[in-house]
N, C-alpha and C positions, 0 to 999 in steps of 0.2 A: 504494500500500500504506500502511495506517495506521501512524503513528509510535507510537501507544499504544492501549491497550484498558483498559476498566474493567469489573470484575466485582464483584458483590455476593453475599453469602451470609448465610443465616440458619439457626439451629438452636435447638431447644429440647428439653429432657429433663426428666422428673420427678425430684425428689429422693426417694430411698428408703433405708431402713435396710439395712445389710449390704453396702454398696458403698463403695469409696474415692472421694473427690472429686478429680478431675483437671480442671484448667482451664488452657488455654494451655500444656499440657505440664508443669504444676506440680502436685505433690501438695499438697492443702490439708487440714489437719486439721479434720474436722467429723464430726458423728455420723451424717450421711447422705451418700450419693454419688448420682451420676446414673445412672439406669437406661438400659441400652442394650445392643446386641449387642457392640460394641467396648468400649473404656474409656469411651465416652460423653462425651468431651471436647467440649462444645458450642462452645468457642472454636475449636479446631482443625478441627472439622467445618464451621463457618461459613467459616473461612479456605479450607479445601479447596474448598467450593462456590464461593467468590469466584474462586479461581484457575481452576477448571473453567469457570465462567461467562464469565470474560474470554477464555478460549480458544474459547468456543462449543462446549464439549465435554460438555455435559450437566451432571449433578449427581453428588453423592457416592453416591447410591443406585444410579446406573447403573454406577459403577465399583467400588463397595465395598458390594454389597448385604448387607443384614442377613439375607438368606435364605441367604447363602453361609457355610457353616461355617468356611471359612478365615479369616473376619474376626472370629469370636467371640473376645472378650477382647483383640483386637488393639489395640496402642497407636496412637492417632490421629496421632501424629508420623509414622508410616509412610504414612498417607494423604496428608499434606502433602508428604512427600518424593517420593512417586510422582506427585502432581500437579505438583510442581516439575520432575521429570524430563520431563514432557510440555511444560511451559512452555519449558524450555531446548531440547528437541528441535525445537520449532516456531520457534525463533529469538527468543524473548522473555526478558526478565528482569523481576524485580519492581522497580518504582520505589519504592512504599511500600504499607503496609497500615495500616488504621485499624479497630480493633475496639471495640465497645461490648458489655459484659457486663451483662445485666439480672438482678439477684439481690437479694432482700430479705435473705437470709442465706446463707452467712456474710458477714461484712465482708471485702471483697476488697482494700482499699487496701494492706495489707502485702504482697500478692503480685503487684501489677500490674507492678512493675519486673522481677520474675523472669519473668513471662509475656512481657514485652516482649523480654527477652534471648533467651528460647527462640525466639520468633517471628523475631527478626532472624537468629538462627543458621540456623533451618530454611529461611528464604526467601533467605538470602545477601545481606542488606542491612545497612547500618549501623544501630546502635540507634536513631538519630533518625528512621529511615525506618519504624520499627515502633511503633505506638502502641496502647495498651490502656487503656481507661477503664471505669469501672463506674458503674452507676446503680441506684437502687432502684425498686420498683414502688409505693411509697407506699401499700401496703395494697390496691391494686386488682388484681383478677384473680388467676390462679394464681401469677404471679411475686410479686405483692405479699403473697400469703398464704404465701410461702416454700414453695410446693409444687413448684417447679421453677426452673430457670435457663435463660436464653436468651442467645444471642449473635448479633450482627450484625457483618459484616465487609465492608469495601470494599478492593479491591486495584487498583492501577494497574500495568499491564504496559507496558514500553517495549521497543522493538526492541533486541536484544542486540548 
């Protein structure tokens, strides 16, 4: 039996007016937010996908379909918590998580430590086992034109 498993996740959403911006479970003041069925938190969606991937349990769409009205407006923190219940039920625990947020705007540096704190709490790890960093699109593609925000996550699961 394996001593560890690795999962990766990716999510992207367009920025639109009239929505609040939530990333990594943190409300970020900005004139636009991410479009989506839930709160569209691309960071927590990527983390959820990474957890499910490490378990070999499919993806976020399989467990939290955007066609299911129960998930409309739902906080993405709940997706992470449900994925974590699956992790624990199968005898695993999170070793660490590393997230990269791709965003031209808004500037995310002031919010990264708060996102890290939220992730550590949700995943049940020490703050130094949760990392969140941001990068820009440098004007390239939809991210670089500030049309959306994407996130990538990698998680290490260890036997509990």
